[in-house]
C-alpha positions, 0 to 999 in steps of 0.5 A: 502482492501490492504494487507501488501505485497501490501503496501510494494510493493507499497511503494517500487515501489514509491521509498519511505522508511517507514519514508517518507511514514509516513511523506507524509501520516501524520501518525506515523512511527510505524503505517507504520511498524505495517501495513507492518509487519502484515499478510494478509489484513492490519488492522487499522483505516479507516482514517489512511488507507485513508491517506496512500492510498492518499499518495501513489496515489499522488506518482503515485501508483495505488492500485488494488483490487483482481479481479479488473481491473486497472484504469490506463494506466501506467506500473505496477505489479500484482500478478496472484493469492495469494501466498500459505503459 
């Protein structure tokens, strides 16, 4: 799963605004806004999440799951542990 914070960070790292990500993913702007405004894991239709992840991947962004190794060799940013509320 991808978290809202991870989605916002990935988009920022790619240098995209919400509208651009929506266009590249083929989803609506309100969908991106809703996902980024949520707390915890992003919820949505699997097809929509797949489109967003594919668009970020095409922009050179690797999304790394919790306790998962990175598959890439480029630079990146990762949280050491989940932030406390």
